[in-house]
C-alpha positions as CSV (number, residue, x, y, z in Angstrom):
1,M,32.7,-40.9,2.5
2,K,33.8,-42.1,-0.9
3,F,31.2,-39.8,-2.5
4,F,32.6,-36.8,-0.6
5,L,36.2,-37.6,-1.5
6,K,35.3,-38.2,-5.2
7,H,33.3,-34.9,-5.5
8,Q,35.3,-32.8,-3.0
9,T,36.2,-30.1,-5.4
10,L,32.7,-29.7,-6.7
11,I,31.3,-29.6,-3.2
12,F,33.7,-26.9,-2.0
13,R,33.1,-24.8,-5.1
14,S,29.3,-25.1,-4.7
15,I,29.5,-24.1,-1.1
16,G,31.8,-21.3,-1.8
17,I,29.6,-19.8,-4.6
18,V,26.5,-20.1,-2.4
19,F,28.1,-18.4,0.6
20,L,29.7,-15.7,-1.5
21,L,26.5,-14.9,-3.5
22,T,24.4,-15.0,-0.3
23,G,26.8,-12.6,1.4
24,F,26.9,-10.1,-1.4
25,L,23.1,-10.3,-2.1
26,V,22.2,-9.7,1.6
27,R,24.9,-7.1,2.1
28,F,24.2,-4.9,-0.9
29,W,20.7,-5.7,-2.1
30,V,18.5,-6.8,0.9
31,M,19.8,-4.5,3.7
32,P,17.7,-1.3,3.7
33,Q,19.3,2.1,3.5
34,E,19.1,4.6,6.3
35,V,15.7,6.3,6.2
36,I,13.3,7.5,8.8
37,S,10.2,5.4,9.0
38,E,6.7,6.6,9.6
39,N,6.8,5.3,13.2
40,D,10.0,7.1,14.0
41,R,8.6,10.3,12.5
42,A,5.4,9.9,14.5
43,T,7.4,9.2,17.7
44,A,9.5,12.3,17.2
45,N,6.4,14.5,16.6
46,L,4.7,13.1,19.7
47,A,7.8,13.8,21.8
48,R,7.9,17.3,20.4
49,M,4.2,17.9,21.3
50,E,4.7,16.4,24.8
51,A,7.7,18.7,25.3
52,S,5.7,21.8,24.2
53,V,2.8,20.8,26.5
54,V,5.0,20.1,29.5
55,G,7.0,23.4,28.9
56,G,3.8,25.4,28.7
57,S,2.2,24.1,31.9
58,S,3.3,24.8,35.4
59,K,2.5,21.3,36.8
60,T,5.4,19.2,37.8
61,E,5.0,15.6,36.7
62,K,7.2,12.6,37.0
63,K,9.3,11.9,34.0
64,K,8.3,8.9,32.0
65,V,10.9,6.2,31.5
66,D,12.4,6.7,28.0
67,K,12.4,3.3,26.3
68,R,13.4,4.7,22.9
69,H,17.1,4.8,24.0
70,F,17.0,1.0,24.7
71,L,15.2,0.3,21.4
72,K,17.6,2.4,19.4
73,K,20.6,0.6,20.9
74,L,19.0,-2.8,20.3
75,K,18.4,-2.0,16.6
76,E,21.9,-0.7,16.2
77,T,23.3,-3.9,17.8
78,Q,21.2,-6.1,15.6
79,K,22.3,-4.2,12.5
80,K,26.0,-4.6,13.4
81,Q,25.5,-8.3,14.0
82,F,23.8,-8.7,10.7
83,E,26.6,-6.9,8.9
84,Y,29.2,-9.2,10.7
85,L,27.2,-12.2,9.6
86,T,27.2,-11.2,6.0
87,I,30.9,-10.4,6.1
88,L,31.6,-13.8,7.6
89,A,29.5,-15.5,4.9
90,M,31.5,-13.7,2.2
91,V,34.8,-14.7,3.9
92,L,33.8,-18.3,4.2
93,G,32.6,-18.4,0.6
94,S,35.9,-16.9,-0.6
95,A,37.9,-19.4,1.5
96,S,36.0,-22.4,0.3
97,L,36.1,-21.3,-3.3
98,G,39.8,-20.6,-3.1
99,Y,40.5,-23.9,-1.4
100,S,38.7,-25.8,-4.1
101,F,41.1,-24.3,-6.7
102,L,44.2,-24.7,-4.7
103,R,43.4,-28.2,-3.7
104,K,44.4,-29.6,-7.2
105,K,47.6,-27.7,-7.2
106,L,48.5,-28.9,-3.7
107,I,47.8,-32.5,-4.6
108,K,49.8,-32.4,-7.9
109,S,52.8,-30.7,-6.3
110,G,52.8,-33.0,-3.2
111,S,52.7,-36.2,-5.2
């Protein structure tokens, strides 16, 4: 406990810098841009071909369950959660870093 109290400012600054840098790096460098992948392109082509075959034939078949809608929603939800996590890391880093600088001023003015 004495170690923490003795080095409290350094600990808060270190944690703040790590959170802030991690948040910025993940948010702006690691997260991929919106592009269509090869799998998505192949799925779209397959759906287009199936639609042209079904439209050309006179047979009535049962519709297949469309799982792409569920997968799309899942990916969107995961992306939003990841964005919120990076924003939370940046906010916590900023708060920790700010507190480490304000801590000295609060102690000096309070004493």
